[in-house]
TIPA-793877 format. One line per 3 residues: their letters; for each residue x, y, z of C-alpha. Coordinates in steps of 0.05 Angstrom, whole numbers, padded with zeros to 5 digits, m for minus. Example, Ala and Ser with C-alpha at 12.3 -4.5 7.8 and 13.67 -1.06 7.14 Angstrom:
BEGIN
AS	00246:m00090:00156 ~ 00273:m00021:00143
***
This chain:
BEGIN
MPA	00078:m00782:02673 ~ 00153:m00780:02689 ~ 00178:m00834:02732
HIR	00201:m00788:02786 ~ 00131:m00762:02796 ~ 00086:m00799:02845
TRK	00038:m00849:02813 ~ m00021:m00872:02855 ~ m00089:m00904:02847
PAA	m00147:m00854:02844 ~ m00173:m00880:02911 ~ m00105:m00868:02944
ILV	m00104:m00798:02916 ~ m00174:m00781:02943 ~ m00159:m00811:03012
SLL	m00093:m00772:03015 ~ m00131:m00709:02998 ~ m00183:m00720:03052
LLM	m00129:m00741:03102 ~ m00077:m00687:03090 ~ m00116:m00628:03066
AGA	m00124:m00578:03125 ~ m00185:m00536:03133 ~ m00188:m00462:03126
GAY	m00191:m00415:03187 ~ m00152:m00355:03209 ~ m00089:m00370:03249
SEM	m00094:m00348:03321 ~ m00050:m00361:03381 ~ m00086:m00393:03437
ESD	m00064:m00366:03507 ~ m00007:m00408:03535 ~ m00050:m00442:03586
LET	m00092:m00488:03540 ~ m00136:m00512:03595 ~ m00162:m00440:03609
GAA	m00172:m00429:03534 ~ m00211:m00494:03529 ~ m00254:m00478:03589
ERR	m00273:m00413:03554 ~ m00289:m00453:03489 ~ m00242:m00410:03450
HHR	m00233:m00468:03400 ~ m00309:m00470:03386 ~ m00341:m00437:03324
NSG	m00412:m00439:03299 ~ m00393:m00486:03243 ~ m00349:m00531:03287
FVN	m00279:m00521:03315 ~ m00214:m00483:03300 ~ m00143:m00506:03298
FWN	m00106:m00452:03333 ~ m00036:m00475:03315 ~ m00039:m00483:03239
PEG	m00018:m00421:03196 ~ m00073:m00383:03162 ~ m00111:m00429:03114
GPG	m00066:m00488:03126 ~ m00041:m00531:03069 ~ m00102:m00531:03025
LIS	m00117:m00556:02955 ~ m00065:m00517:02920 ~ m00010:m00543:02968
FLK	m00038:m00614:02962 ~ m00032:m00610:02884 ~ 00037:m00582:02888
WRF	00056:m00640:02933 ~ 00023:m00690:02889 ~ 00057:m00670:02825
TPN	00129:m00655:02851 ~ 00186:m00703:02854 ~ 00193:m00749:02913
RYS	00266:m00755:02933 ~ 00251:m00823:02964 ~ 00217:m00853:02901
REK	00271:m00904:02886 ~ 00276:m00927:02956 ~ 00202:m00935:02959
ENP	00199:m00980:02898 ~ 00211:m01040:02943 ~ 00173:m01030:03009
PDL	00201:m01068:03071 ~ 00170:m01133:03094 ~ 00151:m01115:03166
PVV	00148:m01177:03210 ~ 00081:m01185:03243 ~ 00075:m01221:03311
VTP	00015:m01265:03325 ~ m00011:m01233:03388 ~ m00018:m01287:03445
VRE	m00085:m01261:03468 ~ m00092:m01305:03528 ~ m00022:m01289:03551
VLA	m00037:m01215:03545 ~ m00101:m01222:03585 ~ m00065:m01258:03638
GGD	m00002:m01212:03638 ~ m00024:m01149:03675 ~ m00021:m01078:03649
SIT	00008:m01077:03577 ~ 00006:m01043:03511 ~ 00000:m01082:03446
ALG	00012:m01050:03379 ~ m00040:m01074:03326 ~ m00015:m01030:03268
HAT	m00017:m00957:03252 ~ m00055:m00921:03308 ~ m00091:m00981:03333
VWV	m00067:m01001:03401 ~ m00095:m01050:03453 ~ m00082:m01023:03523
RLN	m00094:m01069:03584 ~ m00101:m01027:03645 ~ m00135:m01046:03712
GKN	m00162:m01107:03679 ~ m00198:m01064:03624 ~ m00191:m01075:03550
ILT	m00180:m01009:03516 ~ m00174:m01000:03440 ~ m00150:m00937:03404
DPV	m00171:m00915:03333 ~ m00190:m00985:03309 ~ m00175:m01002:03236
VGD	m00170:m01076:03222 ~ m00164:m01075:03146 ~ m00149:m01030:03084
VWN	m00168:m00957:03081 ~ m00208:m00942:03019 ~ m00167:m00990:02977
IRR	m00102:m00966:03006 ~ m00074:m01033:03026 ~ m00042:m01049:03089
HAR	00033:m01065:03083 ~ 00029:m01106:03149 ~ m00032:m01149:03163
FPV	m00074:m01141:03223 ~ m00038:m01185:03274 ~ m00097:m01223:03303
PPD	m00164:m01243:03274 ~ m00210:m01189:03296 ~ m00262:m01239:03326
QLP	m00204:m01266:03370 ~ m00192:m01201:03404 ~ m00227:m01195:03472
TAD	m00287:m01154:03479 ~ m00267:m01081:03485 ~ m00291:m01045:03547
YVL	m00273:m00978:03516 ~ m00256:m00953:03447 ~ m00219:m00885:03441
ISH	m00227:m00846:03378 ~ m00177:m00789:03367 ~ m00206:m00758:03302
SHY	m00247:m00771:03240 ~ m00194:m00784:03186 ~ m00204:m00850:03150
DHL	m00142:m00884:03177 ~ m00167:m00871:03248 ~ m00242:m00879:03240
DKT	m00265:m00937:03200 ~ m00338:m00959:03190 ~ m00322:m01031:03177
SIR	m00277:m01038:03240 ~ m00329:m01001:03285 ~ m00384:m01050:03262
RLG	m00341:m01109:03277 ~ m00331:m01084:03348 ~ m00406:m01076:03357
NSP	m00449:m01046:03413 ~ m00408:m01076:03473 ~ m00356:m01021:03482
VYL	m00365:m00952:03507 ~ m00340:m00908:03452 ~ m00304:m00844:03478
TPL	m00298:m00791:03425 ~ m00284:m00714:03421 ~ m00346:m00673:03406
GYR	m00386:m00684:03345 ~ m00386:m00760:03333 ~ m00452:m00783:03362
EWF	m00491:m00774:03297 ~ m00439:m00812:03256 ~ m00440:m00871:03305
ASV	m00516:m00871:03306 ~ m00518:m00881:03230 ~ m00460:m00930:03227
LPG	m00475:m00971:03289 ~ m00546:m00959:03317 ~ m00551:m00969:03391
SRV	m00478:m00954:03407 ~ m00459:m00922:03471 ~ m00420:m00857:03454
VEL	m00392:m00808:03505 ~ m00368:m00743:03473 ~ m00317:m00700:03508
DWF	m00289:m00632:03499 ~ m00217:m00614:03509 ~ m00194:m00626:03583
QKY	m00259:m00662:03602 ~ m00253:m00729:03632 ~ m00293:m00794:03640
DGD	m00290:m00843:03697 ~ m00292:m00913:03668 ~ m00298:m00954:03729
GVV	m00229:m00939:03758 ~ m00195:m00917:03692 ~ m00202:m00842:03679
FRL	m00198:m00818:03606 ~ m00181:m00746:03592 ~ m00185:m00714:03523
LPV	m00130:m00666:03508 ~ m00118:m00617:03450 ~ m00066:m00630:03396
QHW	m00047:m00594:03333 ~ m00091:m00629:03280 ~ m00157:m00624:03247
TKR	m00215:m00666:03221 ~ m00244:m00681:03152 ~ m00281:m00739:03120
TPF	m00310:m00701:03059 ~ m00297:m00636:03023 ~ m00353:m00605:03063
DTN	m00342:m00623:03136 ~ m00276:m00589:03154 ~ m00267:m00587:03229
RKL	m00342:m00602:03241 ~ m00317:m00655:03290 ~ m00266:m00643:03344
WGA	m00200:m00681:03350 ~ m00153:m00696:03407 ~ m00104:m00741:03447
WLI	m00122:m00784:03504 ~ m00090:m00788:03574 ~ m00110:m00856:03605
EGR	m00100:m00858:03680 ~ m00105:m00924:03720 ~ m00089:m00939:03792
DRK	m00013:m00947:03783 ~ 00005:m00912:03717 ~ m00012:m00861:03663
IFF	m00011:m00874:03588 ~ m00014:m00818:03536 ~ m00042:m00836:03466
GGD	m00025:m00780:03418 ~ m00070:m00794:03358 ~ m00046:m00749:03304
SGY	m00009:m00683:03318 ~ 00044:m00635:03295 ~ 00093:m00613:03350
FHG	00065:m00557:03391 ~ 00075:m00525:03460 ~ 00016:m00563:03490
FRE	00060:m00624:03505 ~ 00101:m00581:03554 ~ 00036:m00561:03590
FGK	00012:m00636:03594 ~ 00080:m00656:03622 ~ 00076:m00604:03677
KFG	00003:m00615:03693 ~ m00001:m00692:03688 ~ 00068:m00717:03687
PID	00107:m00758:03699 ~ 00074:m00805:03648 ~ 00091:m00878:03645
AAI	00085:m00890:03571 ~ 00075:m00841:03512 ~ 00045:m00873:03449
LPI	00064:m00821:03397 ~ 00055:m00815:03322 ~ 00122:m00813:03282
GAY	00103:m00825:03208 ~ 00072:m00786:03149 ~ 00118:m00728:03159
EPR	00150:m00716:03090 ~ 00154:m00667:03058 ~ 00160:m00622:03117
WFM	00136:m00559:03083 ~ 00069:m00594:03073 ~ 00067:m00638:03134
KYS	00098:m00602:03192 ~ 00035:m00570:03220 ~ m00004:m00635:03225
HMN	00048:m00691:03234 ~ 00110:m00694:03277 ~ 00175:m00722:03249
PPE	00217:m00767:03293 ~ 00260:m00711:03326 ~ 00197:m00674:03342
AVQ	00165:m00737:03371 ~ 00227:m00745:03417 ~ 00218:m00672:03439
AFL	00145:m00684:03453 ~ 00164:m00747:03494 ~ 00212:m00706:03535
DLR	00162:m00651:03544 ~ 00111:m00701:03569 ~ 00162:m00726:03622
AGI	00147:m00797:03599 ~ 00183:m00862:03618 ~ 00179:m00898:03553
LIP	00160:m00879:03481 ~ 00122:m00928:03440 ~ 00118:m00902:03366
QQW	00052:m00913:03328 ~ 00030:m00894:03257 ~ 00090:m00926:03216
GVF	00102:m00985:03170 ~ 00029:m01001:03155 ~ m00003:m00947:03109
DLS	00038:m00909:03057 ~ 00009:m00839:03063 ~ 00067:m00791:03051
DEP	00136:m00789:03018 ~ 00182:m00823:03068 ~ 00195:m00898:03063
LDQ	00153:m00940:03110 ~ 00209:m00963:03154 ~ 00247:m00892:03157
PVR	00209:m00865:03217 ~ 00235:m00918:03265 ~ 00307:m00910:03239
HLL	00304:m00835:03245 ~ 00270:m00839:03315 ~ 00330:m00879:03343
EAA	00378:m00831:03313 ~ 00339:m00773:03344 ~ 00342:m00807:03411
RTA	00419:m00813:03406 ~ 00424:m00741:03388 ~ 00382:m00723:03447
GFP	00426:m00764:03494 ~ 00377:m00810:03526 ~ 00382:m00888:03526
EDR	00350:m00925:03468 ~ 00319:m00975:03517 ~ 00270:m00917:03531
IVV	00240:m00927:03462 ~ 00200:m00989:03454 ~ 00189:m01005:03378
LNP	00135:m01057:03372 ~ 00121:m01093:03307 ~ 00046:m01103:03296
GGT	00024:m01155:03347 ~ 00082:m01139:03395 ~ 00065:m01128:03469
WYF	00099:m01085:03523 ~ 00085:m01111:03594 ~ 00089:m01067:03656
NKE	00115:m01105:03715 ~ 00126:m01080:03786 ~ 00204:m01081:03779
EAK	00220:m01082:03705 ~ 00178:m01080:03640 ~ 00187:m01139:03592
CAG	00172:m01140:03519 ~ 00150:m01189:03467 ~ 00151:m01174:03393
RNT	00200:m01118:03397 ~ 00236:m01090:03338 ~ 00301:m01056:03345
GRR	00289:m01013:03283 ~ 00360:m01023:03259 ~ 00353:m01038:03186
G	00395:m01029:03125
***
């Protein structure tokens, strides 16, 4: 195979196919008020759910193979992946520090809000033999017991059997529709609360609301969109935090900003976006993440899903560099973007936020 063509292990190829191949389903424009459409269950189908904002059919197997066997313009740059520094999370300090957000790598985030420990999309190790390029920043058994675990969707880099079993039956698992059976088989006795889009759950003073995003679900060739997907709005006494999961850019961010903004912190995906012809309907690039941040009327942007798993064409550290460039182009201060290395924590204080383990993203 020519050197300029991608070379990957069979397991990596299979995972990429399952993660990136969208399911079939006719394109349809959901009405501009997403909440009204969700209440009418317009995204429901007999076999599962429909992604309204992907073009007809989405990038399926043929597109995947085209991507797999075409040149990657970043191939030389990717020969030497960056060494991403990992911060050892000071767990006791975080527990004593009030409301905070700790990046644990990829889409796994530890949110402290109103004294509750909230984990998003927990993945503590490799994904189907796709190795982590940045280790998990704290031994999993040293993390405090999670009160709530939020699942955004079923892709393997967001929903991992080993990680769920490590967390055990103590947390309440909040998921979109369709996950209770999976949890019953993987973790018998687990407490699972399934929500539809715009439904909410009151977790003892912290309200969790599932919101639609432009994505899909798949774990096997036979279960496309059988499970729902979504983002999470987390509302405490004093602040709101938006966890975006996975999404392409779509008009829903404007609706969320109008209905639920201002939002204190938006945790948005910025990676796995190249090539655009293949990725644009399911993953935002950095300029689109900046636009989503502005649409949400958010105070700070904490990027996630970069630097850990190599799932697409761009170099692992490119998303952060391009994010800062996009922020400058949009004309807002870079200090509204908080780039956290794995293990880094952003603390909310009454007067001014402070940060440990921050990465400026300025790399050669």
